[in-house]
C-alpha positions in Angstrom: -0.1 -0.3 0.1 1.6 3.4 -1.1 0.8 6.3 1.6 0.3 9.9 0.0 0.1 13.0 1.5 -0.5 15.7 -1.4 -3.1 16.0 -4.2 0.0 16.0 -7.0 1.0 13.0 -5.5 -2.6 11.5 -5.4 -3.0 13.3 -9.4 0.5 10.8 -11.0 -1.3 7.8 -9.6 -4.8 7.9 -10.8 -3.6 9.2 -14.1 -1.0 6.3 -14.4 -3.9 4.0 -13.5 -6.2 5.8 -15.9 -3.5 5.2 -18.7 -3.8 1.6 -18.2 -7.2 1.7 -18.2 -7.5 0.8 -14.2 -11.2 0.9 -12.9 -10.9 3.5 -9.8 -12.7 2.6 -6.4 -12.4 5.5 -3.8 -13.9 4.8 -0.3 -13.3 8.4 1.8 -13.4 8.4 5.6 -12.3 10.4 8.6 -10.6 7.7 10.0 -11.0 5.7 13.3 -11.6 2.8 11.4 -14.4 -0.1 11.6 -15.6 -2.8 9.8 -18.0 -0.7 8.7 -15.5 1.1 6.8 -13.8 -2.0 5.9 -16.5 -3.8 4.3 -16.7 -0.4 1.9 -12.7 -1.1 1.2 -13.6 -4.9 0.3 -16.9 -4.0 -2.1 -14.3 -1.3 -4.3 -11.7 -3.9 -3.9 -14.0 -6.6 -5.5 -15.2 -4.2 -8.2 -12.3 -2.2 -9.1 -8.4 -2.5 -10.2 -7.6 0.3 -7.7 -8.8 1.1 -4.7 -7.7 4.6 -2.6 -9.0 5.6 0.7 -8.8 8.8 2.0 -8.8 9.7 5.7 -9.5 13.3 6.5 -11.1 15.0 9.2 -13.4 17.5 7.7 -13.5 20.5 9.9 -16.5 22.3 7.7 -19.0 19.5 8.6 -18.3 20.3 12.9 -20.3 22.6 14.6 -17.8 25.4 16.7 -19.4 22.6 20.1 -18.9 19.3 18.8 -15.8 17.3 19.0 -13.3 18.1 16.2 -10.1 18.5 18.1 -11.2 15.1 20.0 -12.4 13.2 16.8 -10.4 9.9 17.5 -7.5 9.9 14.7 -5.8 6.1 15.5 -3.6 6.7 12.2 -0.8 4.0 12.6 -4.0 1.4 13.3 -6.4 2.8 10.5 -3.5 2.2 8.1 -2.3 -1.5 9.3 -6.4 -2.4 8.8 -6.3 -0.8 5.1 -3.1 -2.4 4.2 -5.0 -5.7 5.6 -7.4 -5.2 3.2 -5.6 -4.8 -0.2 -6.0 -1.0 -0.5 -3.7 0.4 -3.0 -3.5 4.1 -2.2 -4.1 5.8 1.4 -4.5 9.3 0.7 -3.7 11.4 4.0 -3.6 15.0 3.4 -2.8 17.7 6.2 -5.6 20.5 7.2 -3.7 22.7 5.1 -3.2 20.7 1.7 -6.9 20.7 1.6 -7.5 24.2 3.0 -4.5 26.6 2.6 -6.4 29.3 4.1 -6.6 26.8 7.2 -10.2 27.4 6.9 -12.4 26.1 9.7 -15.8 26.6 9.2 -17.6 26.7 6.0 -18.4 31.1 6.1 -14.5 30.7 6.2 -14.3 29.0 2.7 -15.1 30.7 -0.7 -17.2 28.2 -2.4 -20.3 26.3 -0.8 -21.9 23.6 -2.2 -25.4 22.4 -0.9 -28.2 20.0 -1.6 -31.0 22.0 0.4 -33.6 19.6 -0.4 -32.2 16.5 1.5 -30.5 18.8 4.2 -32.6 20.7 6.3 -34.9 17.8 7.8 -33.3 14.8 10.0 -30.0 15.4 11.2 -29.9 18.9 9.4 -32.2 19.9 11.9 -30.3 19.9 14.8 -27.0 20.2 13.0 -27.0 23.4 10.7 -24.3 23.9 8.1 -23.4 19.8 8.5 -24.1 18.8 5.5 -23.2 22.1 3.2 -20.0 21.4 5.3 -19.8 17.6 4.6 -20.8 17.9 0.6 -18.7 20.8 -0.3 -15.7 18.7 1.2 -16.7 15.9 -0.6 -16.7 17.4 -4.2 -13.5 18.4 -3.3 -12.5 15.4 -2.6 -14.0 13.4 -6.0 -11.8 16.0 -8.3 -9.0 15.6 -6.4 -9.7 11.3 -6.8 -10.9 11.1 -10.1 -12.8 8.0 -9.3 -15.1 5.9 -11.4 -16.6 4.2 -8.5 -17.1 5.4 -5.1 -18.7 3.8 -1.6 -20.8 5.0 0.4 -22.6 3.7 3.5 -25.9 3.2 4.1 -25.8 3.9 8.0 -25.8 7.1 7.2 -28.5 7.4 4.8 -28.9 10.7 4.8 -25.5 11.6 3.9 -25.3 8.7 1.1 -28.8 10.5 -0.2 -26.9 13.6 -0.8 -23.8 12.5 -2.2 -25.7 10.4 -4.5 -28.3 13.4 -5.4 -24.7 15.6 -6.0 -23.2 12.9 -8.5 -27.2 12.9 -10.5 -27.5 16.7 -10.5 -24.1 18.0 -11.4 -23.6 14.8 -13.8 -20.4 14.0 -12.1 -18.6 11.2 -13.9 -18.6 8.7 -11.0 -21.2 6.1 -9.7 -22.1 5.9 -6.0 -22.0 2.2 -4.6 -24.3 1.9 -1.4 -22.9 -0.6 1.4 -25.2 -1.9 4.0 -24.9 -0.9 6.9 -22.2 -3.4 9.4 -23.3 -4.2 12.9 -21.8 -5.6 16.4 -22.8 -9.0 17.0 -25.8 -7.6 19.2 -27.0 -5.3 16.6 -25.6 -1.9 17.5 -24.7 -0.3 14.1 -20.8 0.0 13.6 -19.6 4.2 14.5 -16.0 5.7 15.3 -18.1 7.0 18.2 -19.2 3.7 20.0 -15.8 3.5 22.1 -17.1 7.0 23.8 -20.0 4.6 25.4 -19.4 3.9 28.7 -20.1 0.2 30.1 -23.7 0.7 30.5 -24.5 2.6 28.0 -22.7 0.4 25.6 -25.0 -2.4 27.1 -28.4 -0.2 26.2 -27.4 0.9 23.0 -28.4 -2.2 20.5 -31.9 -1.4 22.4 -32.2 1.3 19.6 -32.3 -1.1 16.7 -34.0 -3.6 18.4 -37.2 -1.0 19.2 -37.1 -0.2 15.3 -37.6 -4.0 14.7 -40.4 -3.9 16.9 -41.8 -1.1 15.5 -41.8 -2.5 11.7 -43.0 -5.6 12.7 -46.1 -3.4 14.3 -46.3 -1.5 11.3 -46.4 -4.7 8.9 -49.3 -5.9 11.2 -51.3 -3.2 10.4 -51.0 -0.5 13.3 -51.5 2.9 12.6 -47.7 4.3 11.8 -48.3 7.7 14.0 -49.6 5.3 16.7 -46.4 3.3 16.6 -44.1 5.9 16.0 -45.3 7.5 19.3 -45.1 4.2 21.1 -41.5 3.9 19.9 -40.5 7.1 21.5 -41.9 6.6 24.5 -39.8 3.3 24.5 -36.5 4.5 23.7 -37.2 7.5 26.4 -37.8 4.7 29.1 -34.6 2.8 28.0 -32.8 5.5 28.7 -32.3 7.6 25.2 -32.8 11.1 24.7 -34.8 10.9 21.6 -33.6 13.6 18.9 -36.2 12.3 16.4 -38.1 9.1 15.6 -39.8 9.6 12.1 -40.7 7.6 9.1 -39.3 9.0 5.5 -39.4 7.9 1.8 -36.1 6.7 0.6 -35.7 8.8 -2.1 -36.9 12.3 -0.9 -36.4 11.9 2.9 -39.8 13.6 3.5 -41.8 11.8 6.6 -44.6 10.0 6.0 -48.1 9.0 8.3 -48.8 6.0 6.4 -46.9 3.2 4.4 -49.7 2.9 1.3 -47.4 5.0 -1.3 -45.9 4.0 -4.0 -42.3 4.4 -2.6 -40.1 2.4 -0.3 -40.0 4.1 3.7 -37.5 3.6 6.1 -37.4 4.7 9.9 -35.0 7.0 11.1 -33.5 7.2 14.8 -31.2 9.6 16.2 -30.4 9.8 20.1 -28.3 10.2 22.6 -27.0 7.3 25.5 -24.5 8.2 27.4 -23.6 11.7 26.0 -23.1 9.9 22.3 -25.3 10.5 19.5 -26.1 7.3 17.9 -27.9 6.8 14.3 -29.8 3.8 13.2 -32.1 3.1 10.2 -33.9 0.1 8.3 -36.3 -0.3 5.6 -40.2 0.1 6.7 -41.7 -1.2 3.1 -40.4 -2.3 0.0 -41.7 0.0 -3.2 -45.1 -1.0 -4.1 -46.0 -0.9 -7.8 -49.3 -2.2 -7.2 
């Protein structure tokens, strides 16, 4: 595995690969890698000739009161994990390589990219500017890496849909590949922040998925969706979760629904804090109805 730290070094690698006719796959990460990230690397390895993985903690997507400075950065461990998964190139740019002006917040950066119709609901309600910072940096990296295929996980489903929409609307010459949510053996969705859970909170955290699955079963048995959503919020609160949202949304538009009778697939989405750690999860509620 080759480690590169500048855009110029990276360009030399992908230009050589492109001349050789290689299919380039790209997995963007912020490091602190877990099996969710590595499963995306595995997908890229199966489908591509050259696999590039970036590690960059993007300051533009952190609010001033969020954990940018304390975000975990176990670089040596991450590089070993990428090497073990046959990554070809690890792109590890410095902050000033990507933002020469040392921009820390989006308002300091000259160009903003936004996908507004998907950015203001769900997590966007409580994290103002987060998705604008994410998509601005993501477009920048896609332009630096120039991949044929880029790999994103379904655990952060809103982020995934924003990237898919960016690529579609801007006619970017790249295919977005979805990777299924990877879970711990007890069902907790894998996240770099899970290591911040204390023992008691870690034991409770998998109940988030359990509540979602129980809600899905109740909806599929015929109970009204609003009733099930209200009961789900009460159940999570009783388990000690501070619920930020628990809603059902159309998968593509991410608009909230109050019934599952429509023709498009619907998902359950949840964000909740437990032991000071913000947890996300989502599961499919219905499939597309073509009747």
